[in-house]
C-alpha positions as CSV (number, residue, x, y, z in Angstrom):
1,M,80.6,128.8,101.9
2,L,83.6,127.7,103.2
3,L,83.4,123.9,101.9
4,E,80.9,124.7,99.4
5,N,82.9,124.1,96.4
6,Y,83.4,120.0,98.2
7,F,79.7,119.1,98.7
8,T,77.8,120.2,95.4
9,S,74.8,117.7,94.1
10,P,75.2,115.8,90.7
11,T,73.9,118.0,88.1
12,S,72.6,115.1,85.6
13,L,72.4,110.7,85.6
14,I,75.2,110.4,84.2
15,E,77.7,112.5,86.8
16,T,75.2,110.7,89.4
17,L,76.5,107.5,88.5
18,I,79.7,108.4,88.4
19,Y,79.8,109.2,92.0
20,V,78.0,105.8,92.6
21,V,80.6,103.8,90.5
22,A,83.4,105.9,92.0
23,A,81.8,105.4,96.0
24,L,81.9,101.3,95.4
25,G,85.0,101.5,94.0
26,A,86.3,102.7,97.3
27,I,84.4,100.4,99.3
28,L,85.2,97.6,97.1
29,I,88.5,98.4,97.2
30,T,88.7,98.3,101.4
31,Y,86.5,95.6,101.9
32,G,89.0,93.4,99.9
33,V,91.8,94.7,102.1
34,F,90.3,92.5,105.1
35,L,89.3,89.2,102.6
36,E,91.3,86.3,103.2
37,P,91.3,84.3,100.5
38,E,93.5,85.9,98.1
39,K,91.4,84.3,94.7
40,R,88.4,86.3,96.0
41,Q,90.9,88.9,96.9
42,D,92.3,89.8,94.0
43,L,89.0,89.9,92.1
44,I,87.3,92.3,94.6
45,I,90.6,94.4,94.3
46,F,90.6,94.7,90.6
47,T,86.7,95.4,90.5
48,G,87.3,98.0,92.6
49,A,90.2,99.8,90.9
50,G,87.8,99.8,87.7
51,C,85.4,101.5,89.8
52,L,87.6,103.6,90.3
53,F,89.7,104.2,87.4
54,V,86.3,104.9,85.8
55,Y,86.0,107.7,88.0
56,A,89.5,109.2,87.6
57,L,88.5,109.0,83.4
58,Y,85.8,111.5,84.5
59,I,87.5,113.8,86.4
60,H,90.6,113.7,83.9
61,N,92.8,113.2,86.9
62,L,96.4,111.4,85.2
63,I,97.6,110.6,88.4
64,F,94.7,108.6,89.7
65,M,94.2,106.9,86.2
66,I,97.5,105.8,86.6
67,A,97.7,104.3,89.9
68,T,94.5,102.6,89.8
69,A,95.3,100.8,86.2
70,G,98.4,100.0,88.7
71,L,96.4,98.5,91.5
72,G,94.0,96.8,89.0
73,L,96.8,95.3,86.9
74,A,98.6,94.4,90.2
75,A,95.6,92.4,91.5
76,L,95.0,90.9,88.0
77,V,98.5,89.0,87.7
78,E,98.1,87.8,91.0
79,F,94.9,86.6,90.6
80,I,95.8,84.5,87.4
81,E,99.3,83.3,89.0
82,I,97.1,81.6,91.8
83,Y,94.6,80.5,89.1
84,F,96.9,78.7,87.6
85,G,99.7,77.9,90.2
86,L,102.3,79.9,89.4
87,F,102.0,82.1,93.0
88,K,104.9,80.7,94.4
89,Y,103.9,80.3,98.7
90,G,106.4,80.0,101.2
91,K,106.0,76.4,103.5
92,N,103.8,78.1,106.4
93,D,101.5,79.7,103.8
94,L,100.7,76.8,101.8
95,K,99.3,75.3,104.9
96,K,97.6,78.0,106.0
97,Y,95.7,78.1,102.0
98,K,95.2,74.2,102.2
99,T,92.8,74.7,105.0
100,M,90.9,77.8,104.1
101,K,88.2,77.5,101.4
C-alpha cells in the first residue's frame, strides 16, 4: 500500500514508550509557544526538546539531535538568565512582566 511504511504499529513496549515520549515532546513545545510567563515557557520548551531528543536518539538522526539539543539549551539558558535576573528587558517589556504572575 501507499502509506504502509508510515503507519506501522510499535512492536515492543520500549518502542511504544519512545513514540509516546516523542508525541509528548511535540505537544509540549507547541504548548510552550503559546504560554505567556517566560519562566514557564522556557521550562516547558526545555522539557519538550528533551523528549524529542530522546526520540532523535532512538531513530539515529544526527540533524534532529542537534536541532533539539540547541532548542533545549537555548530555553535552559534563557530560563537561567531570567531566574538569576540577568535577562535584559526593554522598558515596555519590564512593565508588562511586572503585571504578569
